[in-house]
C-alpha positions as CSV (number, residue, x, y, z in Angstrom):
1,M,8.1,-12.7,-8.0
2,R,9.3,-11.1,-4.9
3,R,6.9,-11.2,-2.0
4,Q,5.8,-7.8,-0.7
5,P,6.4,-7.4,3.0
6,P,3.3,-6.8,5.2
7,S,2.2,-3.3,5.9
8,L,2.6,-1.6,9.2
9,V,-1.1,-2.0,10.0
10,G,-0.7,-5.7,9.3
11,R,2.3,-6.0,11.5
12,L,0.5,-4.2,14.4
13,L,-2.5,-6.4,13.9
14,L,-0.3,-9.4,14.1
15,A,1.7,-8.1,17.1
16,Q,-1.2,-6.8,19.1
17,V,-4.4,-8.7,18.1
18,A,-2.8,-12.1,17.8
19,P,-1.7,-12.3,21.4
20,L,-5.0,-10.9,22.5
21,A,-6.8,-13.5,20.5
22,L,-4.7,-16.3,22.0
23,L,-5.3,-14.8,25.5
24,G,-9.0,-14.6,24.6
25,A,-9.0,-18.3,23.5
26,A,-7.3,-19.3,26.7
27,L,-9.8,-17.3,28.8
28,A,-12.6,-18.9,26.8
29,V,-11.4,-22.4,27.6
30,A,-10.8,-21.5,31.2
31,G,-14.2,-19.7,31.4
32,A,-15.9,-22.8,30.0
33,L,-14.3,-25.0,32.6
34,V,-15.1,-22.5,35.4
35,A,-18.7,-22.0,34.2
36,H,-19.3,-25.7,34.1
37,A,-17.8,-26.2,37.6
38,V,-19.7,-23.3,39.1
39,V,-23.1,-24.4,37.6
40,E,-22.4,-28.0,38.6
41,K,-21.7,-27.1,42.1
42,S,-24.6,-24.7,42.6
43,S,-27.1,-27.0,40.9
44,D,-25.9,-30.0,43.0
45,R,-26.4,-27.9,46.2
46,L,-30.0,-27.3,45.2
47,L,-30.5,-30.9,44.3
48,A,-28.9,-32.0,47.6
49,G,-31.2,-29.5,49.4
50,S,-34.2,-31.1,47.8
51,V,-33.1,-34.5,49.0
52,A,-32.4,-33.2,52.5
53,S,-35.9,-31.7,52.7
54,I,-37.4,-35.0,51.9
55,V,-35.2,-36.9,54.3
56,A,-36.3,-34.5,57.1
57,Q,-39.9,-35.7,56.6
58,I,-39.2,-39.4,56.9
59,G,-40.7,-41.2,59.9
60,A,-41.5,-44.8,61.0
61,R,-44.7,-46.7,61.7
62,D,-45.0,-50.3,62.5
63,G,-41.4,-50.9,61.5
64,Q,-42.0,-49.3,58.1
65,A,-40.6,-46.0,56.8
66,Q,-43.2,-43.4,55.9
67,V,-42.7,-39.9,54.3
68,A,-44.9,-36.9,54.0
69,L,-43.5,-35.2,50.9
70,P,-43.6,-31.4,51.3
71,P,-44.5,-29.5,48.1
72,W,-41.7,-27.1,48.4
73,S,-39.0,-29.8,48.5
74,L,-39.3,-30.2,44.7
75,G,-40.0,-26.6,44.2
76,L,-36.4,-25.9,45.0
77,L,-35.5,-27.2,41.5
78,D,-38.0,-25.0,39.7
79,S,-36.4,-22.9,36.9
80,P,-37.4,-20.8,33.9
81,E,-36.4,-23.8,31.7
82,R,-39.0,-26.0,33.6
83,D,-36.8,-28.9,34.1
84,A,-38.5,-32.3,34.6
85,V,-38.1,-33.5,38.2
86,F,-38.2,-37.2,39.3
87,Y,-37.9,-38.6,42.8
88,A,-38.0,-42.0,44.6
89,V,-38.0,-43.0,48.3
90,R,-37.1,-46.7,48.9
91,Q,-36.8,-48.8,51.9
92,G,-34.5,-51.5,50.7
93,P,-36.0,-52.8,47.5
94,R,-39.5,-51.5,48.3
95,L,-40.6,-48.2,46.7
96,I,-42.3,-46.0,49.3
97,T,-43.2,-43.2,47.0
98,G,-42.1,-41.7,43.7
99,Y,-41.1,-43.1,40.3
100,D,-40.3,-46.8,40.3
101,D,-38.4,-46.5,36.9
102,L,-35.9,-43.9,38.3
103,P,-32.5,-45.4,37.8
104,R,-30.8,-46.8,40.9
105,P,-27.1,-46.0,41.0
106,P,-25.1,-47.5,43.9
107,P,-26.4,-45.7,47.1
108,P,-23.9,-43.8,49.3
109,A,-23.0,-44.6,52.9
110,A,-25.3,-43.7,55.6
111,N,-25.9,-40.0,56.1
112,E,-24.0,-39.2,52.9
113,T,-25.1,-37.9,49.5
114,N,-23.7,-38.8,46.1
115,F,-24.4,-37.5,42.6
116,S,-24.4,-39.2,39.2
117,Y,-25.7,-38.9,35.7
118,A,-28.2,-41.3,34.1
119,Q,-30.9,-41.7,31.5
120,M,-34.6,-41.3,32.5
121,R,-37.4,-41.6,29.9
122,G,-35.1,-40.4,27.1
123,Y,-33.7,-37.5,29.1
124,R,-30.3,-37.2,30.6
125,V,-30.7,-36.4,34.3
126,R,-28.6,-35.6,37.3
127,I,-29.4,-37.8,40.3
128,A,-28.7,-37.0,44.0
129,Q,-29.0,-39.8,46.5
130,S,-28.9,-39.9,50.3
131,T,-29.0,-42.9,52.6
132,V,-30.6,-42.4,56.0
133,R,-31.1,-44.8,59.0
134,V,-34.5,-44.3,60.5
135,P,-35.1,-45.4,64.1
136,G,-37.4,-48.3,64.2
137,V,-36.7,-49.3,60.6
138,S,-34.4,-52.2,60.0
139,Q,-33.4,-51.4,56.4
140,P,-31.8,-48.2,55.3
141,V,-33.9,-45.7,53.4
142,V,-32.6,-44.2,50.2
143,V,-33.9,-40.9,48.9
144,A,-33.2,-40.0,45.2
145,V,-34.1,-36.9,43.4
146,A,-33.3,-36.3,39.7
147,H,-33.9,-33.5,37.3
148,T,-33.1,-32.8,33.6
149,L,-30.2,-30.6,32.6
150,D,-31.9,-27.8,30.7
151,S,-31.4,-25.3,33.5
152,R,-27.8,-26.3,34.0
153,E,-27.0,-25.9,30.3
154,A,-28.8,-22.5,30.2
155,S,-26.8,-21.3,33.2
156,V,-23.5,-22.5,31.6
157,R,-24.4,-20.7,28.3
158,E,-25.1,-17.5,30.2
159,L,-21.9,-17.7,32.2
160,L,-19.9,-18.5,29.1
161,F,-21.4,-15.5,27.3
162,N,-20.5,-13.2,30.2
163,L,-17.0,-14.7,30.6
164,I,-16.1,-15.1,26.9
165,G,-18.0,-12.0,25.6
166,L,-15.7,-9.6,27.3
167,P,-12.4,-11.1,25.9
168,V,-14.0,-11.3,22.5
169,L,-15.1,-7.7,22.7
170,L,-11.7,-6.7,23.8
171,V,-10.0,-8.4,20.9
172,L,-12.5,-6.9,18.4
173,A,-12.1,-3.4,19.9
174,A,-8.3,-3.8,19.8
175,G,-8.4,-4.9,16.2
176,A,-10.8,-2.0,15.3
177,L,-8.6,0.6,17.0
178,V,-5.3,-0.6,15.4
179,A,-5.9,1.1,12.0
180,P,-7.0,4.5,13.4
181,A,-4.2,4.4,15.9
182,V,-1.7,3.7,13.2
183,R,-3.1,6.5,11.0
184,W,-2.9,8.9,13.9
185,G,0.6,7.8,14.8
186,L,1.8,8.0,11.1
187,A,0.2,11.4,10.5
188,P,3.6,13.2,10.8
189,L,5.2,10.7,8.5
190,R,2.4,11.2,6.0
191,R,2.9,14.9,6.1
192,M,6.6,14.4,5.5
193,T,5.8,12.1,2.6
194,D,3.5,14.8,1.1
195,D,6.1,17.4,1.5
196,L,8.8,15.3,-0.2
197,T,6.4,14.4,-3.0
198,A,5.6,18.0,-3.6
199,R,9.3,18.8,-3.7
200,S,10.0,16.0,-6.2
201,L,7.3,17.3,-8.5
202,A,8.5,20.9,-8.4
203,S,10.2,22.3,-11.4
204,R,13.5,22.3,-9.5
205,P,13.7,19.7,-6.8
206,D,14.1,21.1,-3.3
207,L,16.9,19.4,-1.5
208,A,16.5,21.3,1.8
209,S,16.6,19.3,5.0
210,I,13.5,18.0,6.7
211,R,12.6,19.4,10.0
212,V,13.3,16.8,12.7
213,D,10.6,18.1,15.0
214,N,8.0,17.2,12.5
215,A,9.0,13.5,12.7
216,P,8.0,11.0,15.4
217,A,10.7,10.4,18.0
218,E,11.2,6.9,16.7
219,L,12.0,8.2,13.2
220,S,14.4,11.0,14.2
221,P,17.5,8.9,13.5
222,V,16.1,8.0,10.0
223,V,15.3,11.7,9.3
224,E,18.8,12.7,10.4
225,A,20.4,10.2,8.1
226,F,18.1,11.2,5.3
227,N,19.0,14.9,5.8
228,R,22.7,14.0,5.6
229,L,22.0,12.3,2.4
230,M,20.1,15.3,1.1
231,R,22.9,17.7,2.0
232,S,25.4,15.5,0.2
233,L,23.1,15.3,-2.8
234,E,22.7,19.1,-2.8
235,R,26.5,19.6,-2.7
236,F,26.9,17.1,-5.5
237,T,24.2,18.8,-7.6
238,R,25.6,22.3,-7.1
239,A,29.1,21.0,-8.0
240,L,27.7,19.4,-11.2
241,E,26.0,22.6,-12.2
242,R,29.2,24.6,-11.6
243,F,31.1,22.1,-13.6
244,S,28.6,22.3,-16.5
245,A,28.8,26.1,-16.5
246,D,32.7,26.0,-16.4
247,A,32.8,23.4,-19.1
248,S,30.5,25.4,-21.3
249,H,32.9,28.4,-21.1
250,Q,36.2,26.6,-20.9
251,L,35.7,24.0,-23.7
252,R,33.4,25.6,-26.3
253,T,35.5,28.8,-26.7
254,P,38.8,26.9,-27.4
255,L,37.0,24.6,-29.8
256,S,35.6,27.6,-31.7
257,V,39.1,29.0,-32.0
258,I,40.4,25.7,-33.2
259,V,37.6,25.4,-35.9
260,A,38.3,29.0,-37.1
261,N,42.1,28.5,-37.3
262,L,41.7,25.2,-39.1
263,A,39.4,26.9,-41.6
264,L,42.1,29.6,-42.2
265,L,44.8,27.0,-42.6
266,E,42.7,25.0,-45.0
267,R,42.3,28.0,-47.3
268,T,46.1,28.7,-47.3
269,A,47.2,25.0,-47.6
270,A,49.4,24.4,-50.6
271,S,48.9,20.7,-51.3
272,P,45.6,18.8,-51.7
273,R,46.7,16.4,-49.1
274,D,47.2,19.1,-46.5
275,K,43.8,20.6,-47.4
276,A,42.1,17.2,-47.0
277,L,43.8,16.7,-43.6
278,L,42.8,20.2,-42.4
279,S,39.3,19.8,-43.7
280,D,38.9,16.5,-41.8
281,S,40.3,18.1,-38.6
282,R,38.0,21.1,-38.9
283,E,34.9,18.9,-39.3
284,A,36.0,16.7,-36.4
285,A,36.5,19.8,-34.2
286,A,33.1,21.2,-35.3
287,N,31.4,17.9,-34.6
288,L,33.1,17.8,-31.1
289,R,31.9,21.3,-30.4
290,Q,28.3,20.3,-31.4
291,V,28.5,17.2,-29.2
292,L,29.7,19.3,-26.3
293,S,26.9,21.8,-26.8
294,Q,24.3,19.0,-26.9
295,F,25.7,17.4,-23.8
296,L,25.4,20.8,-22.0
297,A,21.9,21.3,-23.3
298,L,20.9,17.9,-22.1
299,A,22.3,18.7,-18.6
300,R,20.6,22.1,-18.6
301,S,17.2,20.6,-19.6
302,E,17.3,18.3,-16.5
303,A,18.4,21.0,-14.0
304,A,16.8,24.2,-15.2
305,A,13.6,25.6,-13.8
306,A,10.4,24.7,-15.7
307,E,8.4,27.8,-14.9
308,G,7.8,30.5,-17.4
309,E,5.9,31.5,-20.5
310,A,7.1,31.0,-24.1
311,D,6.0,33.0,-27.2
312,L,5.8,30.2,-29.7
313,S,5.3,32.5,-32.6
314,A,8.4,34.5,-31.9
315,L,10.5,31.4,-31.1
316,L,9.5,29.6,-34.2
317,G,10.1,32.7,-36.4
318,A,13.6,33.1,-35.0
319,I,14.4,29.4,-35.4
320,Q,13.2,29.5,-39.0
321,V,15.7,32.3,-39.7
322,E,18.5,30.4,-38.0
323,A,17.7,27.2,-39.9
324,V,17.7,29.1,-43.3
325,H,21.2,30.4,-42.5
326,A,22.5,27.1,-41.2
327,F,21.0,25.0,-44.0
328,P,20.9,27.1,-47.2
329,E,20.2,24.1,-49.3
330,V,16.9,23.4,-47.4
331,E,13.7,25.2,-47.9
332,V,12.2,26.0,-44.5
333,L,8.6,27.1,-44.6
334,A,6.5,28.2,-41.6
335,R,2.8,29.0,-41.1
336,L,2.6,30.9,-37.8
337,P,-0.7,32.7,-36.9
338,R,-0.2,36.0,-35.2
339,D,-2.7,35.2,-32.4
340,L,-0.8,32.0,-31.4
341,P,-1.2,31.8,-27.6
342,H,1.8,31.5,-25.4
343,A,2.8,28.1,-23.9
344,Q,3.6,27.4,-20.3
345,G,7.2,26.5,-19.6
346,N,10.7,27.8,-19.6
347,P,11.2,29.7,-22.9
348,V,14.9,28.8,-23.1
349,L,14.1,25.1,-22.8
350,I,11.2,25.3,-25.2
351,G,13.4,27.1,-27.7
352,E,16.0,24.4,-27.3
353,L,13.4,21.7,-28.0
354,L,12.0,23.4,-31.1
355,R,15.5,24.3,-32.4
356,N,16.6,20.6,-32.1
357,L,13.5,19.4,-33.9
358,V,13.8,21.9,-36.8
359,F,17.5,21.5,-37.2
360,N,17.2,17.7,-37.0
361,A,14.5,17.8,-39.8
362,C,16.8,20.1,-41.9
363,A,19.8,17.8,-41.4
364,Y,18.0,14.5,-42.2
365,G,14.8,15.4,-43.9
366,G,15.6,16.2,-47.5
367,G,15.2,19.5,-49.3
368,Q,12.1,20.9,-47.6
369,V,10.9,21.3,-44.0
370,R,7.5,22.7,-42.9
371,I,6.5,24.2,-39.6
372,V,2.8,24.6,-38.8
373,A,1.5,26.1,-35.5
374,R,-2.0,26.3,-34.3
375,Q,-3.9,26.4,-31.0
376,G,-1.6,24.6,-28.5
377,R,0.0,22.5,-31.2
378,V,3.1,22.6,-33.4
379,V,3.7,20.2,-36.3
380,I,7.1,19.8,-38.0
381,W,7.6,17.5,-41.0
382,D,10.2,16.9,-43.6
383,H,10.5,15.3,-47.0
384,G,13.3,12.9,-46.1
385,P,13.4,9.1,-46.4
386,G,12.0,8.6,-42.9
387,V,12.8,5.5,-40.8
388,A,11.3,2.0,-40.3
389,E,8.2,1.9,-38.2
390,A,9.9,-0.2,-35.6
391,E,12.6,2.5,-35.2
392,L,10.3,5.3,-34.2
393,D,10.4,4.7,-30.5
394,R,14.1,4.2,-30.4
395,L,14.9,7.6,-32.1
396,F,14.6,9.3,-28.7
397,A,17.4,7.1,-27.2
398,P,20.8,8.9,-26.7
399,F,23.4,8.3,-29.4
400,N,20.8,6.7,-31.7
401,R,21.4,8.0,-35.2
402,G,19.5,5.2,-37.1
403,D,21.1,4.4,-40.4
404,S,22.2,7.9,-41.2
405,D,25.8,8.6,-42.3
406,K,25.5,12.3,-41.5
407,P,27.8,13.8,-38.8
408,G,26.3,14.2,-35.4
409,A,26.2,12.6,-31.9
410,G,22.6,11.4,-31.9
411,L,21.7,13.5,-28.9
412,G,19.2,16.0,-30.5
413,L,16.1,13.9,-30.0
414,A,17.3,12.7,-26.6
415,I,17.4,16.4,-25.6
416,V,13.9,16.9,-27.0
417,R,12.5,14.0,-25.0
418,S,14.2,15.2,-21.8
419,I,12.8,18.7,-22.2
420,A,9.3,17.4,-23.1
421,D,9.2,15.2,-20.1
422,R,10.5,18.1,-17.9
423,L,7.8,20.6,-19.1
424,G,4.9,18.1,-19.6
425,I,4.9,18.7,-23.4
426,G,3.2,15.9,-25.4
427,I,5.3,14.6,-28.3
428,R,4.5,12.1,-31.0
429,L,6.6,10.8,-33.9
430,R,5.0,9.3,-37.0
431,L,5.8,8.5,-40.6
432,R,4.5,10.9,-43.3
433,R,2.0,8.9,-45.4
434,P,1.8,8.1,-48.2
435,R,4.8,10.2,-49.1
436,P,8.2,9.6,-47.4
437,G,9.2,11.8,-44.4
438,L,8.9,12.1,-40.7
439,V,6.3,14.1,-38.7
440,V,6.7,15.4,-35.2
441,E,3.6,16.6,-33.3
442,L,3.9,18.7,-30.1
443,T,1.1,19.5,-27.7
444,F,1.6,22.5,-25.4
445,E,-0.4,23.7,-22.4
446,R,-1.7,27.2,-23.3
447,T,-1.6,30.0,-20.8
448,A,-4.7,32.0,-19.9
């Protein structure tokens, strides 16, 4: 099965939103790295500030380092997340104050600060250490301050939301705006489509050119090419209609003369052989005239206008009289109520449809044909042999004559189908049960 190409909305979504989504993903990755670096740097500054405030309070007494821990030195690390804060001040291996179990990464050089991660009482912590030389103290003093990472992680999340939220909103907004933008941009094309659809459904298709100023600038070359095609199609249609009209006059009249002359010659022929030859020629010419008439009727049914109003009672009465004269051996009965409503549609085409059905029933349907009309319906049935059930749908095909050996081209029911489709007339073929025969049911739209 052939795969259907994506719609214009899908193409625009792919062309516009996909690059934005990739850009948003790249911005998200970059934002995550930047957020982590910014939070790491700002938090480490606070941690280093806390260490420096403690270092500033270190003194010496009797060769030993002493420290008066100011309360605000650890308050620098206070946050809404209430991180746990640990500290330790050591002179060599001796703990002066703080937490003895605080991990001891390698200390930095004198007057420098380093940072590292470690585990403290089940928490992952960030440790800042500073080494200081205190006058009067032989061993270096190391000050370490650590705090848990809740505030850092909260700050990273907040920055990520601010950095990533905007690209995500941008992508979502672009995706949401694609469909309205496409509908707005395609509004002229939709109006052109509606116009062409209305033309195609009209009784006689309108092949006039489309106004180029109604089309988007990008579609102007397409519209121009389509208008050239429409003009060519209109010229071809008009030429075909003229040919049909000329053929109707130029061919049917000579054939009628040939049929009449052959009939005269047949009556004056001396030998039986000549009479047989003239009779065969006359029947062949008459059959050719009938085929030509049916071809022209089929062409007219597809090109003629569908509007109008048909008096079914008058049409069926006239067709009954024609059938009686054309088939004197067939009894044509009709039941036509006087108040039969008119039917919507071209009366010439409806008359052609009814005439083909009645004449077809007289030609193939045995010795009796009945026509019954009622509100919006016409039923025609015959007493002929009928056809096989499987053949019913194929009877409307052009040149399908079934198993009949009667003369004809097999176009009558094809003309009926063409007119019925043209005028929106419902038509149904069924077998006459239990007796043999064929039944045709027509459903018309009644006028007000």
